[in-house]
C-alpha positions as CSV (number, residue, x, y, z in Angstrom):
1,M,-8.5,-20.7,5.5
2,I,-4.3,-20.9,5.8
3,T,-2.8,-23.0,8.1
4,P,1.3,-24.0,8.9
5,Y,0.5,-27.5,7.5
6,M,-0.3,-26.4,4.1
7,T,1.9,-27.9,0.9
8,D,3.8,-25.4,-1.5
9,E,1.4,-25.7,-3.5
10,E,-1.7,-24.8,-1.6
11,L,-0.3,-21.7,0.0
12,W,0.2,-21.2,-3.3
13,A,-4.0,-21.7,-4.5
14,A,-5.1,-20.2,-1.2
15,A,-2.6,-17.1,-1.7
16,Y,-4.0,-16.7,-5.2
17,K,-7.6,-17.2,-5.0
18,D,-7.6,-14.4,-1.5
19,F,-6.2,-11.9,-4.1
20,Q,-8.2,-12.7,-6.6
21,E,-11.0,-11.9,-3.3
22,I,-9.0,-8.6,-2.1
23,K,-7.1,-7.1,-5.5
24,M,-10.2,-4.6,-5.9
25,K,-10.1,-3.3,-2.3
26,V,-6.0,-3.0,-2.5
27,G,-6.2,-1.2,-6.0
28,I,-9.2,1.8,-4.6
29,A,-6.5,1.3,-1.3
30,L,-3.6,2.2,-3.6
31,E,-5.7,4.9,-5.4
32,Q,-6.2,7.1,-1.8
33,F,-2.5,6.6,-1.4
34,A,-1.7,8.6,-4.5
35,H,-4.6,10.5,-4.0
36,N,-3.3,11.6,0.0
37,L,0.3,12.1,-1.8
38,K,-0.9,15.3,-4.4
39,L,0.4,18.2,-2.6
40,H,-1.4,21.3,-3.7
41,S,1.3,24.5,-4.1
42,G,3.0,25.8,-0.8
43,Q,2.1,22.3,1.3
44,Y,4.9,20.0,2.9
45,R,4.8,16.5,3.2
46,A,6.5,14.4,6.8
47,I,8.3,11.5,6.4
48,H,5.6,9.2,8.4
49,S,3.3,10.6,5.4
50,L,5.2,8.4,2.6
51,M,4.2,5.5,3.8
52,E,0.5,3.6,4.8
53,T,-0.5,0.5,5.7
54,K,-3.7,-1.1,5.1
55,T,-5.4,-4.5,6.9
56,I,-8.0,-6.5,4.9
57,R,-10.0,-9.0,5.6
58,N,-11.3,-12.0,2.8
59,K,-14.4,-13.7,3.3
60,T,-12.2,-16.4,4.8
61,K,-10.9,-14.0,7.6
62,N,-7.2,-14.6,6.2
63,T,-5.8,-11.2,7.5
64,W,-3.5,-9.3,4.8
65,N,-1.2,-6.4,5.4
66,I,-1.1,-4.2,3.0
67,C,1.9,-1.6,3.1
68,F,2.5,1.1,0.3
69,M,5.2,3.3,0.0
70,N,6.6,6.4,-2.1
71,D,10.3,6.5,-2.1
72,T,10.9,9.4,-4.6
73,H,8.9,11.6,-3.5
74,C,10.9,13.0,-1.0
75,L,13.5,13.8,-3.1
76,M,11.2,15.8,-5.4
77,Q,10.1,17.9,-2.5
78,I,14.0,18.5,-1.5
79,D,14.5,20.0,-5.2
80,R,11.3,22.3,-4.5
81,H,12.5,23.5,-1.5
82,K,16.3,24.3,-3.3
83,K,14.6,25.7,-6.1
84,R,13.0,28.1,-3.8
85,R,15.8,29.7,-2.1
C-alpha cells in the first residue's frame, strides 16, 4: 500500500512491485487499444477515439490509471483525406 508518509525509496519499491504485478494487464490493454485504432477502407476516426484510459487495481488495492494516446493517427488520416480530393 502506498501512503503519504513513505520515503522515496519505499515509494519506488512499492511502485516497482505494483508494476511487476500489473504489467501484463497493461500490455493486454495496449494491444486492445492498438487493435481498435486499425482502420478499414472507408472508415474515419473521430478525435476522441485517439485516447483511451484504463483503471487497473492490483492485489493491494492500489489503483493505477493508464492513458493510451495516439497522436500520429490524426496526421495520417488528414493525409489520406487530402489524397482523395
